[in-house]
N, CA and C atoms as an extended XYZ file, in Angstrom:
423
Properties=species:S:1:pos:R:3:atomname:S:1:resname:S:1:resid:I:1 pbc="F F F"
N        58.020       -1.876      -84.317 N   MET     1
C        57.239       -0.785      -83.773 CA  MET     1
C        56.339       -1.323      -82.659 C   MET     1
N        56.280       -0.612      -81.538 N   SER     2
C        55.464       -1.081      -80.429 CA  SER     2
C        54.001       -0.719      -80.643 C   SER     2
N        53.142       -1.466      -79.985 N   ALA     3
C        51.696       -1.250      -80.124 CA  ALA     3
C        51.293        0.055      -79.448 C   ALA     3
N        50.299        0.713      -80.014 N   THR     4
C        49.780        1.932      -79.400 CA  THR     4
C        48.949        1.551      -78.176 C   THR     4
N        48.646        2.550      -77.378 N   LEU     5
C        47.818        2.322      -76.197 CA  LEU     5
C        46.482        1.694      -76.580 C   LEU     5
N        45.833        2.230      -77.608 N   VAL     6
C        44.518        1.733      -78.004 CA  VAL     6
C        44.610        0.299      -78.514 C   VAL     6
N        45.657       -0.021      -79.282 N   GLN     7
C        45.843       -1.393      -79.752 CA  GLN     7
C        46.009       -2.345      -78.575 C   GLN     7
N        46.799       -1.953      -77.593 N   THR     8
C        47.031       -2.785      -76.406 CA  THR     8
C        45.734       -3.003      -75.628 C   THR     8
N        44.999       -1.929      -75.400 N   VAL     9
C        43.752       -2.011      -74.634 CA  VAL     9
C        42.705       -2.844      -75.371 C   VAL     9
N        42.683       -2.758      -76.698 N   SER    10
C        41.657       -3.481      -77.468 CA  SER    10
C        41.846       -4.992      -77.387 C   SER    10
N        43.009       -5.439      -76.938 N   GLU    11
C        43.279       -6.875      -76.849 CA  GLU    11
C        42.972       -7.477      -75.480 C   GLU    11
N        42.620       -6.654      -74.508 N   ARG    12
C        42.313       -7.197      -73.182 CA  ARG    12
C        40.812       -7.448      -73.037 C   ARG    12
N        40.452       -8.167      -71.994 N   LEU    13
C        39.054       -8.496      -71.726 CA  LEU    13
C        38.227       -7.225      -71.555 C   LEU    13
N        37.078       -7.190      -72.195 N   CYS    14
C        36.159       -6.053      -72.091 CA  CYS    14
C        34.811       -6.574      -71.599 C   CYS    14
N        34.396       -6.139      -70.438 N   HIS    15
C        33.099       -6.535      -69.889 CA  HIS    15
C        32.006       -5.738      -70.600 C   HIS    15
N        30.938       -6.420      -70.959 N   THR    16
C        29.824       -5.788      -71.675 CA  THR    16
C        28.497       -6.218      -71.051 C   THR    16
N        27.438       -5.629      -71.560 N   ILE    17
C        26.089       -6.001      -71.121 CA  ILE    17
C        25.152       -5.837      -72.316 C   ILE    17
N        24.063       -6.601      -72.314 N   ILE    18
C        23.082       -6.479      -73.391 CA  ILE    18
C        21.985       -5.494      -72.964 C   ILE    18
N        21.334       -4.851      -73.930 N   PRO    19
C        20.358       -3.795      -73.625 CA  PRO    19
C        19.174       -4.234      -72.778 C   PRO    19
N        18.775       -5.505      -72.856 N   THR    20
C        17.563       -5.947      -72.159 CA  THR    20
C        17.807       -6.396      -70.712 C   THR    20
N        19.051       -6.392      -70.278 N   LYS    21
C        19.337       -6.732      -68.872 CA  LYS    21
C        18.804       -5.619      -67.978 C   LYS    21
N        18.492       -5.985      -66.745 N   PHE    22
C        18.015       -4.988      -65.787 CA  PHE    22
C        19.177       -4.146      -65.268 C   PHE    22
N        18.860       -2.948      -64.867 N   LEU    23
C        19.850       -2.004      -64.369 CA  LEU    23
C        20.647       -2.591      -63.200 C   LEU    23
N        19.990       -3.410      -62.389 N   THR    24
C        20.694       -4.025      -61.255 CA  THR    24
C        21.825       -4.936      -61.742 C   THR    24
N        21.663       -5.576      -62.896 N   SER    25
C        22.740       -6.410      -63.458 CA  SER    25
C        23.930       -5.552      -63.851 C   SER    25
N        23.656       -4.388      -64.419 N   ALA    26
C        24.739       -3.472      -64.787 CA  ALA    26
C        25.481       -3.000      -63.538 C   ALA    26
N        24.735       -2.661      -62.508 N   ILE    27
C        25.351       -2.211      -61.254 CA  ILE    27
C        26.230       -3.312      -60.675 C   ILE    27
N        25.733       -4.547      -60.662 N   GLU    28
C        26.521       -5.677      -60.154 CA  GLU    28
C        27.831       -5.840      -60.926 C   GLU    28
N        27.772       -5.761      -62.247 N   LYS    29
C        28.981       -5.904      -63.066 CA  LYS    29
C        29.974       -4.780      -62.783 C   LYS    29
N        29.468       -3.557      -62.702 N   LEU    30
C        30.347       -2.424      -62.424 CA  LEU    30
C        31.061       -2.596      -61.090 C   LEU    30
N        30.317       -3.000      -60.080 N   VAL    31
C        30.892       -3.181      -58.744 CA  VAL    31
C        31.830       -4.386      -58.707 C   VAL    31
N        31.381       -5.516      -59.226 N   ASP    32
C        32.187       -6.744      -59.182 CA  ASP    32
C        33.524       -6.602      -59.908 C   ASP    32
N        33.525       -5.873      -61.020 N   HIS    33
C        34.748       -5.751      -61.824 CA  HIS    33
C        35.499       -4.446      -61.570 C   HIS    33
N        34.955       -3.633      -60.657 N   ARG    34
C        35.575       -2.363      -60.272 CA  ARG    34
C        35.861       -1.493      -61.497 C   ARG    34
N        34.821       -1.302      -62.304 N   ILE    35
C        34.920       -0.496      -63.515 CA  ILE    35
C        33.857        0.595      -63.478 C   ILE    35
N        33.993        1.591      -64.354 N   GLY    36
C        33.090        2.729      -64.333 CA  GLY    36
C        32.072        2.767      -65.449 C   GLY    36
N        32.209        1.870      -66.435 N   ALA    37
C        31.276        1.879      -67.561 CA  ALA    37
C        31.251        0.519      -68.242 C   ALA    37
N        30.128        0.232      -68.880 N   LEU    38
C        29.955       -1.009      -69.639 CA  LEU    38
C        29.456       -0.684      -71.036 C   LEU    38
N        30.154       -1.137      -72.070 N   PRO    39
C        29.588       -1.025      -73.408 CA  PRO    39
C        28.343       -1.909      -73.489 C   PRO    39
N        27.323       -1.401      -74.150 N   VAL    40
C        26.086       -2.154      -74.342 CA  VAL    40
C        26.117       -2.679      -75.775 C   VAL    40
N        26.039       -4.005      -75.898 N   VAL    41
C        26.172       -4.645      -77.214 CA  VAL    41
C        25.021       -5.604      -77.483 C   VAL    41
N        24.806       -5.872      -78.774 N   ASP    42
C        23.824       -6.890      -79.137 CA  ASP    42
C        24.521       -8.243      -79.249 C   ASP    42
N        23.799       -9.260      -79.696 N   GLN    43
C        24.343      -10.616      -79.756 CA  GLN    43
C        25.504      -10.746      -80.735 C   GLN    43
N        25.640       -9.799      -81.677 N   ASN    44
C        26.734       -9.818      -82.655 CA  ASN    44
C        27.912       -8.947      -82.227 C   ASN    44
N        27.897       -8.483      -80.983 N   LYS    45
C        28.938       -7.598      -80.429 CA  LYS    45
C        28.947       -6.222      -81.081 C   LYS    45
N        27.822       -5.841      -81.702 N   ALA    46
C        27.699       -4.489      -82.254 CA  ALA    46
C        27.376       -3.535      -81.113 C   ALA    46
N        28.062       -2.415      -81.066 N   LEU    47
C        27.877       -1.439      -80.004 CA  LEU    47
C        26.535       -0.739      -80.158 C   LEU    47
N        25.740       -0.754      -79.100 N   LYS    48
C        24.427       -0.109      -79.097 CA  LYS    48
C        24.397        1.121      -78.193 C   LYS    48
N        25.324        1.175      -77.248 N   GLY    49
C        25.360        2.281      -76.302 CA  GLY    49
C        26.413        2.021      -75.252 C   GLY    49
N        26.377        2.826      -74.213 N   ILE    50
C        27.274        2.648      -73.077 CA  ILE    50
C        26.510        3.064      -71.828 C   ILE    50
N        26.737        2.354      -70.748 N   ILE    51
C        26.119        2.727      -69.477 CA  ILE    51
C        27.233        2.941      -68.473 C   ILE    51
N        27.190        4.100      -67.844 N   SER    52
C        28.236        4.466      -66.891 CA  SER    52
C        27.637        4.726      -65.514 C   SER    52
N        28.530        4.883      -64.561 N   GLU    53
C        28.085        5.232      -63.212 CA  GLU    53
C        27.275        6.524      -63.235 C   GLU    53
N        27.705        7.466      -64.043 N   ARG    54
C        26.981        8.745      -64.156 CA  ARG    54
C        25.560        8.540      -64.658 C   ARG    54
N        25.386        7.677      -65.659 N   ASP    55
C        24.042        7.398      -66.181 CA  ASP    55
C        23.143        6.855      -65.073 C   ASP    55
N        23.698        5.966      -64.274 N   ILE    56
C        22.916        5.336      -63.201 CA  ILE    56
C        22.565        6.356      -62.121 C   ILE    56
N        23.512        7.180      -61.734 N   ILE    57
C        23.259        8.206      -60.714 CA  ILE    57
C        22.179        9.180      -61.189 C   ILE    57
N        22.260        9.595      -62.439 N   ARG    58
C        21.233       10.497      -62.986 CA  ARG    58
C        19.850        9.848      -62.916 C   ARG    58
N        19.789        8.549      -63.213 N   GLN    59
C        18.511        7.835      -63.193 CA  GLN    59
C        17.978        7.714      -61.773 C   GLN    59
N        18.868        7.512      -60.809 N   LEU    60
C        18.430        7.407      -59.413 CA  LEU    60
C        17.732        8.677      -58.942 C   LEU    60
N        18.158        9.808      -59.463 N   LYS    61
C        17.559       11.080      -59.065 CA  LYS    61
C        16.125       11.222      -59.565 C   LYS    61
N        15.812       10.654      -60.734 N   VAL    62
C        14.488       10.859      -61.328 CA  VAL    62
C        13.549        9.655      -61.208 C   VAL    62
N        14.050        8.524      -60.724 N   SER    63
C        13.236        7.312      -60.700 CA  SER    63
C        13.080        6.785      -59.287 C   SER    63
N        11.841        6.455      -58.948 N   ASP    64
C        11.584        5.856      -57.637 CA  ASP    64
C        11.851        4.354      -57.644 C   ASP    64
N        11.636        3.715      -58.789 N   ASN    65
C        11.812        2.269      -58.864 CA  ASN    65
C        12.745        1.903      -60.014 C   ASN    65
N        14.036        2.142      -59.819 N   PHE    66
C        15.000        1.877      -60.883 CA  PHE    66
C        15.262        0.395      -61.077 C   PHE    66
N        14.877       -0.447      -60.138 N   ARG    67
C        15.151       -1.889      -60.244 CA  ARG    67
C        14.427       -2.550      -61.420 C   ARG    67
N        13.309       -1.964      -61.851 N   ASP    68
C        12.548       -2.538      -62.965 CA  ASP    68
C        12.996       -2.016      -64.329 C   ASP    68
N        13.954       -1.112      -64.333 N   LEU    69
C        14.409       -0.530      -65.595 CA  LEU    69
C        15.417       -1.422      -66.293 C   LEU    69
N        15.362       -1.407      -67.609 N   GLN    70
C        16.345       -2.134      -68.400 CA  GLN    70
C        17.475       -1.177      -68.785 C   GLN    70
N        18.636       -1.762      -69.060 N   VAL    71
C        19.820       -0.989      -69.415 CA  VAL    71
C        19.523       -0.033      -70.570 C   VAL    71
N        18.794       -0.493      -71.575 N   GLU    72
C        18.539        0.327      -72.762 CA  GLU    72
C        17.771        1.612      -72.456 C   GLU    72
N        17.052        1.655      -71.341 N   SER    73
C        16.299        2.868      -71.007 CA  SER    73
C        17.166        3.905      -70.291 C   SER    73
N        18.372        3.515      -69.880 N   VAL    74
C        19.247        4.408      -69.119 CA  VAL    74
C        20.542        4.713      -69.873 C   VAL    74
N        20.952        3.833      -70.759 N   MET    75
C        22.249        3.955      -71.432 CA  MET    75
C        22.335        5.210      -72.300 C   MET    75
N        23.549        5.620      -72.558 N   THR    76
C        23.829        6.688      -73.507 CA  THR    76
C        23.885        6.048      -74.885 C   THR    76
N        23.090        6.574      -75.814 N   ARG    77
C        23.003        5.973      -77.148 CA  ARG    77
C        23.995        6.587      -78.143 C   ARG    77
N        24.226        7.861      -78.042 N   ASN    78
C        25.162        8.534      -78.943 CA  ASN    78
C        26.557        8.447      -78.341 C   ASN    78
N        27.254        7.377      -78.673 N   VAL    79
C        28.526        7.068      -78.038 CA  VAL    79
C        29.687        7.640      -78.839 C   VAL    79
N        30.603        8.276      -78.138 N   ILE    80
C        31.856        8.728      -78.740 CA  ILE    80
C        32.763        7.506      -78.774 C   ILE    80
N        33.271        7.159      -79.959 N   THR    81
C        34.117        5.976      -80.109 CA  THR    81
C        35.434        6.359      -80.768 C   THR    81
N        36.342        5.396      -80.795 N   CYS    82
C        37.599        5.566      -81.518 CA  CYS    82
C        37.938        4.251      -82.210 C   CYS    82
N        38.916        4.302      -83.087 N   THR    83
C        39.408        3.099      -83.755 CA  THR    83
C        40.747        2.720      -83.136 C   THR    83
N        41.289        1.579      -83.522 N   VAL    84
C        42.578        1.144      -82.968 CA  VAL    84
C        43.728        2.037      -83.410 C   VAL    84
N        43.509        2.875      -84.401 N   ASP    85
C        44.555        3.780      -84.874 CA  ASP    85
C        44.681        5.052      -84.038 C   ASP    85
N        43.751        5.286      -83.120 N   ALA    86
C        43.761        6.515      -82.320 CA  ALA    86
C        44.986        6.552      -81.411 C   ALA    86
N        45.506        7.748      -81.197 N   ARG    87
C        46.662        7.962      -80.330 CA  ARG    87
C        46.180        8.441      -78.962 C   ARG    87
N        47.012        8.262      -77.944 N   ALA    88
C        46.647        8.630      -76.576 CA  ALA    88
C        46.258       10.103      -76.470 C   ALA    88
N        46.990       10.987      -77.151 N   ASN    89
C        46.654       12.412      -77.062 CA  ASN    89
C        45.304       12.713      -77.701 C   ASN    89
N        44.930       11.983      -78.758 N   GLU    90
C        43.619       12.153      -79.384 CA  GLU    90
C        42.506       11.695      -78.444 C   GLU    90
N        42.751       10.591      -77.769 N   ILE    91
C        41.772       10.071      -76.797 CA  ILE    91
C        41.584       11.076      -75.668 C   ILE    91
N        42.697       11.630      -75.183 N   MET    92
C        42.632       12.606      -74.099 CA  MET    92
C        41.835       13.839      -74.538 C   MET    92
N        42.038       14.278      -75.768 N   GLU    93
C        41.294       15.427      -76.279 CA  GLU    93
C        39.791       15.136      -76.352 C   GLU    93
N        39.426       13.940      -76.818 N   LEU    94
C        38.013       13.562      -76.873 CA  LEU    94
C        37.400       13.521      -75.476 C   LEU    94
N        38.118       12.923      -74.534 N   MET    95
C        37.606       12.827      -73.165 CA  MET    95
C        37.412       14.208      -72.548 C   MET    95
N        38.341       15.100      -72.815 N   THR    96
C        38.243       16.464      -72.290 CA  THR    96
C        37.107       17.220      -72.957 C   THR    96
N        37.036       17.153      -74.273 N   LYS    97
C        36.006       17.884      -75.023 CA  LYS    97
C        34.596       17.457      -74.626 C   LYS    97
N        34.369       16.147      -74.513 N   TYR    98
C        33.023       15.642      -74.236 CA  TYR    98
C        32.772       15.335      -72.758 C   TYR    98
N        33.790       15.567      -71.925 N   ARG    99
C        33.691       15.350      -70.474 CA  ARG    99
C        33.252       13.921      -70.164 C   ARG    99
N        33.977       12.966      -70.774 N   ILE   100
C        33.699       11.545      -70.563 CA  ILE   100
C        34.961       10.852      -70.068 C   ILE   100
N        34.792        9.672      -69.494 N   ARG   101
C        35.922        8.936      -68.922 CA  ARG   101
C        36.191        7.609      -69.608 C   ARG   101
N        35.313        7.216      -70.526 N   HIS   102
C        35.443        5.929      -71.213 CA  HIS   102
C        35.092        6.085      -72.684 C   HIS   102
N        35.901        5.477      -73.540 N   ILE   103
C        35.639        5.518      -74.972 CA  ILE   103
C        35.750        4.107      -75.536 C   ILE   103
N        34.648        3.584      -76.066 N   PRO   104
C        34.707        2.270      -76.710 CA  PRO   104
C        35.571        2.319      -77.978 C   PRO   104
N        36.279        1.227      -78.206 N   ILE   105
C        37.106        1.066      -79.402 CA  ILE   105
C        36.310        0.194      -80.351 C   ILE   105
N        36.099        0.693      -81.565 N   THR   106
C        35.261       -0.038      -82.519 CA  THR   106
C        35.956       -0.200      -83.863 C   THR   106
N        35.479       -1.192      -84.574 N   GLU   107
C        35.831       -1.388      -85.979 CA  GLU   107
C        34.496       -1.500      -86.698 C   GLU   107
N        34.116       -0.450      -87.408 N   GLY   108
C        32.750       -0.387      -87.924 CA  GLY   108
C        31.820       -0.249      -86.733 C   GLY   108
N        30.864       -1.156      -86.618 N   LYS   109
C        29.961       -1.142      -85.456 CA  LYS   109
C        30.371       -2.160      -84.395 C   LYS   109
N        31.378       -2.976      -84.703 N   LYS   110
C        31.795       -4.039      -83.791 CA  LYS   110
C        32.696       -3.497      -82.680 C   LYS   110
N        32.373       -3.850      -81.448 N   LEU   111
C        33.157       -3.448      -80.284 CA  LEU   111
C        34.438       -4.279      -80.192 C   LEU   111
N        35.559       -3.594      -80.020 N   LEU   112
C        36.844       -4.277      -79.832 CA  LEU   112
C        37.332       -4.173      -78.389 C   LEU   112
N        36.923       -3.128      -77.689 N   GLY   113
C        37.371       -2.911      -76.317 CA  GLY   113
C        36.897       -1.559      -75.825 C   GLY   113
N        37.455       -1.137      -74.694 N   ILE   114
C        37.107        0.173      -74.131 CA  ILE   114
C        38.352        0.737      -73.464 C   ILE   114
N        38.553        2.035      -73.622 N   ILE   115
C        39.704        2.708      -73.033 CA  ILE   115
C        39.194        3.696      -71.987 C   ILE   115
N        39.846        3.714      -70.848 N   SER   116
C        39.422        4.594      -69.764 CA  SER   116
C        40.418        5.728      -69.576 C   SER   116
N        39.993        6.728      -68.837 N   ILE   117
C        40.865        7.851      -68.552 CA  ILE   117
C        42.100        7.382      -67.764 C   ILE   117
N        41.918        6.360      -66.948 N   GLY   118
C        43.058        5.800      -66.207 CA  GLY   118
C        44.103        5.209      -67.136 C   GLY   118
N        43.655        4.560      -68.213 N   ASP   119
C        44.578        4.012      -69.203 CA  ASP   119
C        45.404        5.122      -69.848 C   ASP   119
N        44.739        6.217      -70.186 N   VAL   120
C        45.411        7.337      -70.845 CA  VAL   120
C        46.418        7.987      -69.898 C   VAL   120
N        46.006        8.222      -68.664 N   VAL   121
C        46.912        8.840      -67.685 CA  VAL   121
C        48.129        7.955      -67.453 C   VAL   121
N        47.929        6.662      -67.325 N   SER   122
C        49.059        5.740      -67.133 CA  SER   122
C        50.038        5.806      -68.292 C   SER   122
N        49.523        5.818      -69.528 N   ARG   123
C        50.393        5.882      -70.701 CA  ARG   123
C        51.168        7.193      -70.728 C   ARG   123
N        50.507        8.302      -70.410 N   LEU   124
C        51.192        9.588      -70.424 CA  LEU   124
C        52.263        9.656      -69.340 C   LEU   124
N        51.990        9.093      -68.181 N   LEU   125
C        53.008        9.054      -67.119 CA  LEU   125
C        54.224        8.241      -67.556 C   LEU   125
N        53.971        7.107      -68.230 N   GLU   126
C        55.079        6.302      -68.776 CA  GLU   126
C        55.911        7.123      -69.745 C   GLU   126
N        55.233        7.841      -70.616 N   LYS   127
C        55.909        8.653      -71.629 CA  LYS   127
C        56.773        9.727      -70.972 C   LYS   127
N        56.225       10.449      -69.992 N   TYR   128
C        56.975       11.513      -69.340 CA  TYR   128
C        58.140       10.964      -68.529 C   TYR   128
N        57.956        9.807      -67.928 N   LYS   129
C        59.045        9.186      -67.172 CA  LYS   129
C        60.194        8.808      -68.120 C   LYS   129
N        59.851        8.242      -69.277 N   MET   130
C        60.862        7.864      -70.246 CA  MET   130
C        61.595        9.098      -70.776 C   MET   130
N        60.861       10.176      -71.042 N   GLU   131
C        61.482       11.405      -71.512 CA  GLU   131
C        62.433       11.977      -70.456 C   GLU   131
N        62.027       11.925      -69.197 N   ALA   132
C        62.878       12.420      -68.112 CA  ALA   132
C        64.163       11.596      -68.013 C   ALA   132
N        64.037       10.286      -68.168 N   GLU   133
C        65.219        9.409      -68.134 CA  GLU   133
C        66.173        9.742      -69.280 C   GLU   133
N        65.623        9.960      -70.468 N   LEU   134
C        66.448       10.306      -71.626 CA  LEU   134
C        67.159       11.645      -71.418 C   LEU   134
N        66.463       12.604      -70.864 N   LEU   135
C        67.076       13.908      -70.598 CA  LEU   135
C        68.190       13.788      -69.562 C   LEU   135
N        67.954       13.021      -68.505 N   LYS   136
C        68.988       12.804      -67.482 CA  LYS   136
C        70.208       12.137      -68.106 C   LYS   136
N        69.963       11.152      -68.933 N   SER   137
C        71.049       10.438      -69.598 CA  SER   137
C        71.837       11.387      -70.508 C   SER   137
N        71.141       12.242      -71.214 N   TYR   138
C        71.787       13.188      -72.119 CA  TYR   138
C        72.631       14.186      -71.324 C   TYR   138
N        72.070       14.709      -70.233 N   ILE   139
C        72.775       15.695      -69.404 CA  ILE   139
C        74.025       15.088      -68.768 C   ILE   139
N        73.925       13.835      -68.348 N   ASN   140
C        75.044       13.170      -67.666 CA  ASN   140
C        76.105       12.643      -68.630 C   ASN   140
N        75.855       12.689      -69.925 N   SER   141
C        76.855       12.162      -70.861 CA  SER   141
C        77.798       13.221      -71.364 C   SER   141
């Protein structure tokens, strides 16, 4: 049996940040790694929150001096998460329902990885392409 999308994603490198880092550090990581969100974790890799581009933009609107802010003052604390057993369609439903683009993968409170909307779209495109190939093969046989 092949690995699910979430299982595959949970095995790749996941960039994170600690709550006490300054917001500028989060911005640097997002830009340097060309990603849209960072899970916020403690020293034991327990998920404490998530900080996204949206969180930062919202803060820029209300703060004159965002450079002195720490990640924990801007991050989203009530994080929507999934386990490695989640299926791509379930992830897509969560992203649509909560209007989010990133979902951390957890086991208990421990962070295993993060799945993005791009990951889900790529998997669905693969699935539809494979289905189209099977249909073409069936029609031509």
